[in-house]
Every structure is written in structure tokens, then in C-alpha cells.
C-alpha positions in Angstrom: 34.0 -38.2 173.5 35.1 -35.0 171.8 32.7 -35.7 169.0 29.7 -35.9 171.4 30.8 -32.7 173.1 30.9 -31.0 169.7 27.4 -32.2 168.9 26.1 -31.1 172.2 27.7 -27.6 171.8 26.3 -27.3 168.3 22.8 -28.2 169.5 23.0 -25.6 172.3 24.2 -22.9 169.9 21.4 -23.8 167.4 18.8 -23.7 170.2 20.1 -20.4 171.4 20.0 -19.0 167.8 16.4 -20.3 167.4 15.4 -18.6 170.7 16.9 -15.3 169.6 15.1 -15.5 166.2 11.8 -16.3 167.9 12.2 -13.3 170.2 13.1 -11.1 167.3 10.1 -12.4 165.3 7.7 -12.0 168.2 8.9 -8.6 169.2 9.4 -7.3 165.7 11.7 -4.4 165.5 10.7 -3.0 168.9 13.9 -4.3 170.4 16.0 -2.1 168.1 13.8 1.0 168.0 13.6 3.9 170.5 10.4 3.8 172.6 8.7 6.5 174.6 7.2 5.8 178.0 4.3 7.8 179.4 1.8 7.6 182.3 -1.9 8.4 182.7 -3.7 8.7 186.0 -7.3 7.8 186.2 -9.5 8.8 189.1 -12.5 6.5 188.3 -13.1 2.9 187.3 -11.0 1.4 184.6 -12.7 -1.9 184.3 -12.1 -3.5 180.9 -8.6 -2.1 180.6 -5.8 -4.7 180.8 -2.1 -4.9 180.3 -1.3 -5.2 176.6 -4.4 -3.1 175.6 -3.7 -0.9 172.5 -3.0 2.8 172.7 -4.4 4.5 169.6 -4.3 7.9 168.1 -7.5 8.5 166.0 -7.9 4.8 165.3 -4.1 4.1 164.6 -2.2 1.9 167.1 0.9 3.8 168.4 1.6 1.8 171.5 0.3 -0.4 174.3 -0.4 -0.6 178.0 2.5 -2.0 180.0 1.3 -1.7 183.6 -1.8 -0.9 185.7 -1.4 -0.1 189.4 -3.3 1.5 192.3 -2.2 4.4 194.5 -4.1 5.2 197.6 -3.8 8.1 200.0 -3.6 6.7 203.5 -5.2 9.8 205.1 -8.1 10.5 202.7 -8.3 7.0 201.1 -8.4 8.7 197.7 -7.6 6.2 195.0 -5.8 6.8 191.8 -5.1 4.3 189.0 -1.7 5.0 187.3 -1.5 3.4 183.8 1.9 3.0 182.2 2.1 3.3 178.4 4.8 2.5 175.9 4.6 4.6 172.7 6.4 4.1 169.4 7.6 7.4 168.1 8.1 5.8 164.7 4.3 5.3 164.4 3.7 9.0 165.1 5.7 11.0 162.7 6.0 14.7 163.4 7.1 17.1 160.7 10.0 19.5 161.4 11.3 17.1 164.0 14.5 15.0 163.7 13.8 11.4 163.0 14.4 9.1 165.9 14.1 11.8 168.5 11.9 11.2 171.5 8.4 12.8 171.6 8.2 16.0 173.6 5.1 14.9 175.5 5.0 17.9 177.9 4.9 20.2 174.8 2.2 18.1 173.2 0.2 18.1 176.5 0.3 21.9 176.6 -1.0 21.9 173.0 -4.0 19.8 174.0 -2.9 16.1 174.0 -5.3 14.1 176.2 -6.0 10.4 177.0 -9.3 8.8 177.5 -10.8 5.3 177.8 -12.4 4.0 174.7 -14.5 0.8 174.3 -13.1 -1.8 172.0 -16.1 -4.1 172.1 -19.5 -3.7 173.6 -19.9 -7.5 173.9 -16.6 -8.2 175.7 -16.3 -4.8 177.5 -12.6 -4.5 176.6 -11.2 -1.0 176.6 -8.3 0.7 175.1 -6.7 4.1 175.6 -7.3 6.7 172.9 -5.0 9.8 172.5 -6.2 12.9 170.7 -5.8 16.7 170.8 -8.5 18.4 172.8 -7.2 21.9 173.4 -10.5 23.1 174.9 -10.4 20.6 177.8 -8.6 21.4 181.1 -5.3 19.6 181.8 -5.6 17.9 185.3 -2.1 16.6 186.2 -1.4 14.4 189.3 2.3 15.1 189.0 3.6 11.7 190.0 7.3 10.7 189.6 8.6 8.7 186.6 7.5 9.0 183.0 5.9 12.1 181.5 2.2 12.4 182.3 -0.7 12.7 179.8 -3.8 14.2 181.3 -6.9 12.0 181.4 -10.3 13.1 180.3 -13.7 11.5 181.0 -15.0 8.8 178.7 -17.5 9.9 176.1 -20.3 7.8 177.7 -19.0 8.2 181.3 -21.4 11.1 182.1 -24.3 9.2 180.6 -23.4 6.1 182.5 -23.2 8.1 185.7 -26.6 9.7 185.1 -28.1 6.3 184.4 -26.6 4.9 187.5 -28.1 7.8 189.6 -31.5 7.2 188.1 -34.1 5.9 190.6 -34.5 2.6 188.7 -36.5 0.9 191.4 -39.1 3.7 191.5 -39.1 3.9 187.7 -39.7 0.1 187.4 -42.5 0.4 190.0 -44.1 3.3 188.1 -43.8 1.3 184.9 -45.4 -1.7 186.5 -48.3 0.5 187.8 -48.6 2.1 184.3 -48.8 -1.3 182.7 -51.5 -2.4 185.2 -53.5 0.8 184.5 -53.0 0.2 180.8 -54.2 -3.4 181.1 -57.3 -2.1 183.0 -57.9 0.5 180.3 -57.6 -2.1 177.6 -60.2 -4.3 179.3 -62.5 -1.3 179.6 -61.9 -0.5 175.9 -62.6 -4.1 175.0 -65.9 -4.0 176.8 -66.8 -0.8 175.2 -65.9 -2.2 171.8 -68.0 -5.3 172.5 -71.0 -3.0 173.4 -70.3 -0.8 170.4 -70.2 -3.9 168.2 -73.7 -4.9 169.5 -74.9 -1.3 168.9 -73.4 -1.4 165.4 -75.0 -4.8 164.7 -78.4 -3.3 165.7 -77.7 -0.2 163.7 -76.7 -2.3 160.7 -80.0 -4.2 161.0 -81.9 -1.0 161.2 -80.0 0.4 158.2 -80.8 -2.8 156.3 -84.6 -2.4 157.1 -84.4 1.3 156.3 -82.6 0.4 153.0 -85.4 -2.0 152.1 -88.0 0.7 152.8 -86.0 3.2 150.9 -85.8 0.9 147.9 -89.6 0.4 148.0 -90.1 4.2 148.3 -87.6 4.7 145.4 -89.5 2.2 143.3 -92.8 3.9 144.0 -91.3 7.3 143.3 -89.8 6.0 140.0 -93.2 4.7 139.0 -94.9 8.0 139.8 -92.3 9.8 137.9 -92.8 7.5 134.9 -96.6 8.1 135.0 -96.1 11.8 135.4 -93.7 11.7 132.5 -96.4 10.0 130.3 -99.0 12.6 131.4 -96.6 15.4 130.7 -95.9 14.0 127.3 -99.7 13.7 126.6 -100.3 17.3 127.9 -97.4 18.5 125.8 -98.8 16.9 122.7 -102.2 18.5 123.4 -100.6 21.9 123.9 -98.7 21.4 120.6 -102.0 20.5 118.8 -103.7 23.5 120.3 -100.9 25.8 119.2 -101.1 24.3 115.7 -104.9 24.8 115.6 -104.6 28.4 116.9 -101.9 29.1 114.3 -104.2 27.7 111.5 -107.2 29.7 112.8 -105.2 32.9 112.9 -103.9 32.2 109.4 -107.4 31.5 108.2 -108.9 34.7 109.8 -106.0 36.8 108.8 -107.7 38.2 105.5 -110.9 39.1 107.4 -108.9 40.7 110.2 -107.0 42.7 107.7 -110.2 43.9 106.0 -111.7 44.7 109.4 -108.6 46.7 110.3 -108.8 48.6 106.9 -112.5 49.4 107.6 -111.7 50.5 111.1 -108.9 52.7 109.8 -111.3 54.3 107.2 -114.0 54.9 109.8 -111.5 56.5 112.1 -110.4 58.8 109.3 -114.1 59.7 108.5 -114.8 60.4 112.2 -111.7 62.6 112.3 -112.8 64.5 109.2 -116.3 65.1 110.7 -114.8 66.3 114.0 -112.6 68.7 112.1 -115.6 70.1 110.2 -117.7 70.3 113.4 -114.8 72.2 115.0 -114.8 74.6 112.0 -118.5 75.2 112.3 -118.4 75.7 116.1 -115.4 78.0 115.9 -116.0 81.7 117.0 -116.7 84.0 114.1 -117.7 81.2 111.7 -120.6 82.1 109.3 -122.7 79.1 110.1 -122.4 79.7 113.9 -124.3 83.0 113.5 -127.0 81.3 111.6 -127.2 78.6 114.2 -127.5 81.3 116.9 -130.3 83.1 115.0 -132.1 79.8 114.5 -131.7 79.0 118.2 -133.2 82.4 119.1 -136.1 81.9 116.8 -136.7 78.5 118.2 -136.6 80.0 121.7 -139.2 82.6 120.8 -141.4 80.0 119.1 -141.2 77.9 122.2 -142.3 80.8 124.4 -145.2 81.5 122.1 -146.2 77.9 122.2 -146.0 77.9 126.0 -148.2 81.0 126.2 -150.7 79.4 123.7 -150.8 76.3 125.7 -151.5 78.2 128.9 -154.3 80.2 127.2 -155.9 77.0 125.9 -155.8 75.5 129.3 -157.6 78.6 130.7 -160.0 79.1 127.7 -160.3 76.1 125.5 -162.6 77.9 123.1 -160.1 80.6 122.4 -158.9 78.7 119.4 -162.5 79.1 117.9 -163.5 82.6 119.2 -160.1 84.1 119.4 -158.6 86.1 122.2 -160.9 89.0 123.1 -159.3 92.3 123.3 -159.1 94.0 126.6 
């Protein structure tokens, strides 16, 4: 009997020891470390946030959510969602602070510590609480009793979600449906225009093909005419070349006679020049021959007068040449 009681007692002690070990293993060292409690008050929707959600500081887990409640003002029906947090001071080491000392959350809040909801997964919609220093954001404190309060700030995408929620989606969808219908009508019109243009292009292609055939014929005729003109030009060029050669030979053959003719002409020119110079000497005032010429001219003038008077007398008296001129 005593032996059975001893076995039962040993089994109970072993089970109790296993339970304590399991609690220590599951809880880690949290049971023996100092923890810091805090609270955040949200004014809006916290869907996706649940108890046990992590609390992070720039991506590093420093705690978890322990409780989520609802506070409602009976008069104004204003609802606030208090979220209790449990922070591990050992995960957030502050320099110049005694190790193991609790975090001075009010001082950190004054220096810009804020809490906001952050999405853990877009697929599942789970959220966590992210702590960070945002000194340029206002600190809105509700001032509830209990643990120190960390001011809440709006989610990064909260404003965008609110704007999307306020968009007139029904009117936008109706406008999009109308735009799609107009686009479909326009596409039908464009298709009809393209079909007509295709027919016009086919006719134009046929015209171009016929025009191309005529152009090829014209080009062939022009080529033949150019070939004939080229042959005629070559014949004419050969004739001109032969004429030039004949002219060159004729000039070469007549060159001695031309040279003699030029020499004779030059000599005649010199003779005529000499005669003109002599004539100028004779006709010059005061020249001896000029006086003789003048006397001869006077004698010739007097002889001419005598002949004139003789001819007049013979006309009046033809026999005067026989009987002479009777004296008066």
C-alpha cells in the first residue's frame, strides 16, 4: 500500500515538473524578466488586429498585444478602442540607462514615440502595431487610467483608403460603362472606315499597277529614244571631228601661201605709207614743188579760159580759124 502511494506521489511530482518545464519552454524567459505595459487608444477601425499580434519597432519585435476592448461614451456614443500592449525592455536597449529599469514611456512620448497600425499581410489582412519616433506629428492623448499611453497616428494608407471610400464609385462605374459603349461604337465606325479605306486602297493599288505598266512602257520608249539619240550624237560627233581634222589640214596646207600673202600685204602697206609721206611733203606749205604746182595750175587755168573764148568765137564765126579775127 505504501509502495503504491509512493509511486502515485512520484508520478504526480514528475507530471508537475513536466508542466512547469513546458510552461517555461513555451513562455521562454518572459516569466523571469521585467515587462512594461502600455496602452494605445484608436478612434477608428482596427479590423485585422487581434490579441497576440506583434508590436514592432522599425521591423524588430519588442512585444505583443494582450487585450483589445471597446469604450463608448453613453452621451455622444463616441467609440474608442483601447489596445493593451506588453513590451519587453530587454529588446529595446537604451544607452545611458540602467539595465533592467522600466522604460520611461511618458518621456519617450514627449520625444516623439507614436503607435500606428501596420499591415502584416495583404492577403490575410492581419495587422500589427508599429512603434516609431515621429516628432513632427501631434500627440493626441485620451488620458485613460491604467498603463502609460502611447499616442496613435493614422495608418499610412488610411487617408488613401478613406479617399477611395468617399469616391462616387457607382457614378464612376456608370461613366466607365458609357465610355466603353462609346468606345465600342467608335471602334465599329473605325472598322467600317478601315473597310472602306481598304477598298479605296485596293482600287488605288490597281490604278498604281496600271500606271506602273504604262510608266514601264514609257520608260522603255524613252530608253530607246535615248539610245538612238546617243547613236546620232556619236555619228555627229565623228563628223565634227572629221571636219575639224580637215579644217586643220587645210589650214596647214594654206599656211605658206597665207604667210606670203601677209608678207606682200605688209610690203604694200609700207609702200603706201611711204607714198603718203612723200605726198605730204609735196603738199606741205612752203615746199618747192608746191609753188611749181600752183604756177602750173594757174597756167592751166589761163589756157582753159583761152580755149573757152576760142570755142565761143568759133561758135559765132566758124571761119575765123581761116580768116582770123578782124580788128575792130
